[in-house]
C-alpha positions as CSV (number, residue, x, y, z in Angstrom):
1,M,221.5,-64.5,25.0
2,I,220.9,-65.5,28.7
3,C,223.5,-68.2,29.6
4,D,222.4,-68.9,33.2
5,A,218.9,-70.1,34.0
6,P,218.0,-69.8,37.6
7,V,214.9,-71.7,38.8
8,S,214.5,-69.5,41.9
9,V,216.0,-66.3,43.4
10,P,218.0,-67.1,46.6
11,V,216.7,-65.6,49.9
12,C,218.8,-62.5,50.9
13,P,220.1,-62.3,54.4
14,P,218.1,-60.0,56.9
15,L,218.6,-56.3,57.1
16,Q,221.1,-55.0,59.5
17,F,221.6,-51.3,60.5
18,A,224.5,-49.1,61.1
19,A,224.0,-46.0,63.1
20,L,225.5,-43.0,61.2
21,P,225.6,-39.3,62.2
22,N,222.9,-38.5,59.6
23,G,220.7,-41.4,60.4
24,Q,220.7,-45.2,60.0
25,L,222.1,-47.0,57.1
26,A,220.6,-50.4,56.1
27,F,222.5,-53.2,54.8
28,R,222.8,-57.0,54.5
29,S,225.7,-59.3,55.2
30,R,226.5,-63.1,54.9
31,G,229.6,-65.1,55.2
32,D,233.0,-64.8,56.7
33,G,236.5,-63.8,55.4
34,E,237.5,-60.9,53.3
35,A,234.8,-58.3,53.1
36,V,233.4,-57.5,49.7
37,V,230.9,-54.6,49.6
38,F,228.4,-54.3,46.9
39,L,226.8,-50.9,45.8
40,H,223.7,-51.0,43.7
41,G,222.3,-48.8,40.9
42,L,219.4,-46.4,40.6
43,L,216.8,-49.2,40.2
44,G,218.3,-51.4,42.9
45,S,218.8,-52.1,46.5
46,S,220.7,-54.6,48.6
47,K,218.3,-57.3,47.4
48,S,219.8,-56.7,43.9
49,W,222.7,-59.1,45.0
50,A,220.6,-62.1,46.0
51,F,222.6,-64.3,43.6
52,Q,226.0,-62.9,44.6
53,F,225.1,-63.5,48.3
54,A,224.5,-67.1,47.6
55,H,227.7,-67.6,45.4
56,L,230.3,-65.5,47.0
57,S,229.5,-65.8,50.6
58,R,231.1,-69.2,50.6
59,N,234.5,-67.7,50.7
60,Y,233.9,-64.0,51.5
61,R,231.9,-61.8,53.8
62,V,229.4,-60.3,51.3
63,I,227.9,-56.9,52.3
64,A,225.4,-54.9,50.3
65,W,224.0,-51.5,51.4
66,D,220.8,-49.9,50.8
67,A,222.0,-46.6,49.4
68,P,221.1,-43.5,51.3
69,G,217.4,-42.8,50.6
70,Y,216.7,-46.6,49.6
71,G,215.0,-49.2,51.6
72,Q,215.3,-48.2,55.2
73,S,218.4,-46.0,54.9
74,A,218.2,-42.4,55.8
75,L,218.2,-39.7,53.2
76,V,221.2,-37.5,52.6
77,S,221.8,-34.6,50.6
78,A,222.1,-35.0,46.8
79,S,226.0,-34.8,46.6
80,I,228.5,-37.5,46.1
81,D,230.2,-36.3,49.3
82,A,227.3,-37.3,51.3
83,Y,227.2,-40.8,49.8
84,I,230.9,-41.1,50.4
85,Q,230.4,-40.1,54.0
86,A,227.7,-42.8,54.3
87,L,229.9,-45.3,52.8
88,C,232.7,-44.3,55.3
89,G,230.4,-45.0,58.1
90,L,229.4,-48.5,56.8
91,V,233.1,-49.4,56.2
92,A,234.0,-48.4,59.7
93,S,231.2,-50.4,61.1
94,I,232.4,-53.6,59.3
95,G,235.5,-53.6,61.5
96,R,237.9,-54.9,58.7
97,P,241.2,-52.8,57.8
98,R,240.4,-53.1,54.0
99,I,237.6,-54.1,51.7
100,S,237.0,-55.1,48.1
101,L,234.4,-52.8,46.6
102,V,231.9,-53.6,43.7
103,G,229.9,-50.8,42.3
104,H,227.2,-51.2,39.7
105,S,226.1,-48.2,37.5
106,M,225.4,-45.5,40.1
107,G,227.2,-47.6,42.7
108,G,230.3,-47.7,40.5
109,A,230.4,-43.9,40.5
110,V,230.3,-43.9,44.3
111,A,232.7,-46.8,44.5
112,A,235.4,-45.2,42.2
113,C,235.2,-41.8,44.1
114,F,235.6,-43.7,47.4
115,A,238.5,-45.7,46.3
116,A,240.2,-42.6,45.0
117,R,239.7,-40.6,48.2
118,F,240.5,-43.5,50.6
119,P,242.9,-45.9,48.7
120,E,244.2,-47.3,51.9
121,L,240.7,-48.9,52.6
122,V,240.2,-50.5,49.3
123,S,242.2,-53.6,48.1
124,R,240.3,-54.2,44.9
125,L,237.7,-52.4,42.9
126,V,235.0,-53.7,40.5
127,L,233.2,-51.3,38.2
128,S,230.1,-52.8,36.7
129,C,228.1,-51.2,33.9
130,S,229.3,-47.9,35.2
131,H,230.7,-44.5,34.4
132,A,232.4,-41.4,35.8
133,G,229.2,-39.5,36.4
134,Y,227.5,-37.1,34.1
135,G,229.3,-34.0,35.2
136,D,226.4,-31.7,34.7
137,P,226.5,-28.1,36.2
138,Q,225.1,-27.5,39.6
139,A,222.2,-25.4,38.0
140,A,221.1,-28.0,35.5
141,P,217.5,-29.0,35.7
142,M,216.6,-32.6,36.6
143,P,216.8,-35.0,33.7
144,S,213.4,-35.3,31.9
145,K,213.6,-39.0,32.0
146,F,213.3,-38.8,35.8
147,E,210.4,-36.4,35.8
148,S,208.5,-38.7,33.3
149,R,209.3,-41.7,35.6
150,M,207.9,-39.9,38.6
151,R,204.6,-38.9,36.7
152,E,204.4,-42.7,35.8
153,F,205.0,-43.7,39.5
154,Y,202.3,-41.6,40.8
155,G,200.0,-42.2,37.9
156,I,199.9,-46.0,37.9
157,G,201.3,-46.9,41.3
158,P,204.4,-48.6,42.5
159,I,203.5,-52.3,41.5
160,A,202.8,-51.5,37.9
161,Y,205.8,-48.9,37.8
162,G,208.1,-51.7,39.1
163,A,206.9,-54.1,36.4
164,N,207.7,-51.4,33.8
165,R,211.2,-50.9,35.2
166,A,211.8,-54.6,35.1
167,R,210.7,-54.7,31.4
168,D,213.1,-51.8,30.7
169,L,216.0,-53.5,32.6
170,L,215.8,-57.1,31.5
171,P,215.4,-59.0,28.2
172,A,212.2,-60.9,27.5
173,S,214.1,-64.2,28.0
174,V,214.9,-63.7,31.5
175,P,213.2,-66.3,33.9
176,T,209.9,-65.2,35.6
177,C,211.4,-65.5,39.0
178,V,214.2,-63.1,38.3
179,F,211.7,-60.6,36.5
180,D,209.4,-60.7,39.5
181,H,212.3,-60.0,41.8
182,A,213.6,-57.0,39.7
183,A,210.0,-55.7,39.6
184,E,209.6,-55.9,43.4
185,I,212.9,-54.1,44.0
186,A,211.9,-51.3,41.5
187,S,208.3,-51.0,43.2
188,E,210.0,-50.4,46.5
189,V,211.8,-47.3,45.5
190,N,211.6,-44.2,47.7
191,P,210.7,-41.3,45.2
192,E,212.7,-38.8,47.2
193,G,215.6,-41.1,47.5
194,L,215.6,-41.7,43.8
195,R,215.4,-38.0,43.1
196,R,218.5,-37.2,45.3
197,A,220.5,-40.3,43.8
198,T,219.7,-39.1,40.3
199,R,220.7,-35.6,41.2
200,M,223.9,-36.8,42.8
201,L,224.9,-38.8,39.7
202,Q,224.0,-36.0,37.4
203,R,226.4,-33.8,39.2
204,A,229.1,-36.3,39.9
205,D,232.2,-36.2,37.7
206,N,235.1,-38.7,38.5
207,R,237.1,-38.0,35.3
208,S,240.0,-36.4,37.2
209,L,240.0,-39.1,39.9
210,L,240.0,-42.3,37.8
211,P,243.6,-41.8,36.6
212,T,244.8,-41.9,40.2
213,L,243.4,-45.2,41.1
214,R,246.1,-47.7,41.9
215,M,244.5,-50.8,43.3
216,P,243.6,-53.7,41.0
217,I,240.5,-52.9,38.9
218,L,238.1,-54.9,37.0
219,V,235.8,-53.1,34.6
220,L,232.7,-55.1,33.5
221,T,230.7,-53.9,30.6
222,G,227.5,-55.4,28.8
223,E,227.6,-55.7,25.0
224,M,223.9,-54.9,24.9
225,D,223.9,-52.3,27.6
226,T,222.0,-49.3,26.4
227,D,221.9,-47.5,29.7
228,V,225.5,-46.3,29.7
229,R,225.9,-43.9,27.0
230,P,228.8,-44.8,24.5
231,D,230.8,-41.7,25.3
232,L,230.6,-42.4,29.1
233,K,231.7,-45.9,28.6
234,A,234.6,-44.9,26.4
235,D,235.7,-42.3,29.1
236,L,235.6,-44.9,31.8
237,L,237.8,-47.4,29.7
238,R,240.1,-44.7,28.7
239,L,240.7,-43.1,32.1
240,T,240.7,-46.1,34.4
241,P,244.2,-47.8,34.9
242,M,242.2,-51.1,34.9
243,T,243.9,-54.5,35.7
244,R,241.2,-56.2,33.3
245,H,238.3,-55.3,31.1
246,V,235.6,-58.0,30.3
247,E,232.9,-57.2,27.9
248,M,230.0,-59.7,28.7
249,P,228.5,-60.9,25.4
250,G,224.8,-60.7,25.0
251,V,224.3,-58.9,28.2
252,G,222.5,-55.6,29.1
253,H,222.6,-53.3,32.2
254,A,221.8,-56.0,34.7
255,P,224.3,-58.8,34.5
256,Y,223.8,-59.8,38.1
257,F,220.4,-60.9,37.0
258,E,220.8,-61.9,33.5
259,M,223.8,-64.0,34.0
260,P,224.3,-64.5,37.8
261,D,226.6,-67.3,37.9
262,S,228.9,-66.1,35.2
263,Y,228.9,-62.6,36.7
264,S,229.6,-63.9,40.2
265,E,232.4,-66.1,38.7
266,L,234.1,-63.2,37.0
267,I,234.1,-61.2,40.4
268,E,235.3,-64.3,42.3
269,G,238.0,-65.0,39.8
270,F,239.3,-61.5,40.1
271,L,239.3,-61.6,43.8
272,S,241.0,-64.9,44.1
273,E,243.7,-64.1,41.5
274,E,244.8,-61.1,43.4
275,Q,244.8,-63.0,46.7
276,Q,247.4,-65.3,45.1
277,E,249.7,-62.7,44.0
């Protein structure tokens, strides 16, 4: 069941660019105060966080990247180390001693790895509909799902492809404005960026890193999420020394679109509780 019913999608802040050694990284930023950095999933971009920009920028500086190979961000190699290096560059450009980090799905794998390697930079961590990475061997072939989707992308074109991905991602009850926004984001995918991000996530394995995390952690899962395999969800919950776990009822893999107000309030509540302690 969709609890929030937005009548329009808020306008995202304009793109900005950080000059990194391997090329530019695009991001969006709005607000002042403590920096909260959002990392999107495989089908996302910085535009995925339109509702969170509107809600959270009242009290925080909300920053969202276009991951390497997405939007106008330069490609990097298909390794989590390269994505961590890009995130390091973005965090350095922010000019704040510490950040809170919100990672969704693929972004959660990057966020958890970054927080484990650089705990002095991360004050709080939110892992949203995420997992520890698939941990496949280096020689494993590309997933058949990716190959099928690329044939579809080139066969029907980006607009129809984006609409299909939005149908996969969202329930039929989602408002039309949200569906159209999600479809637009998916249609803008860079196929090579998606290939490298898929490969990165396929090889990533944070299972040994998760137990070392010591900052406050909020884990958000969706009751109806079929994108995160049950065994991967179980691993994340078992290995992460979380402060709190919230299972969002009736929600699939895109709570930031399906229940934007409730999702933002969960994150805001977690951040503000820790500020008071």
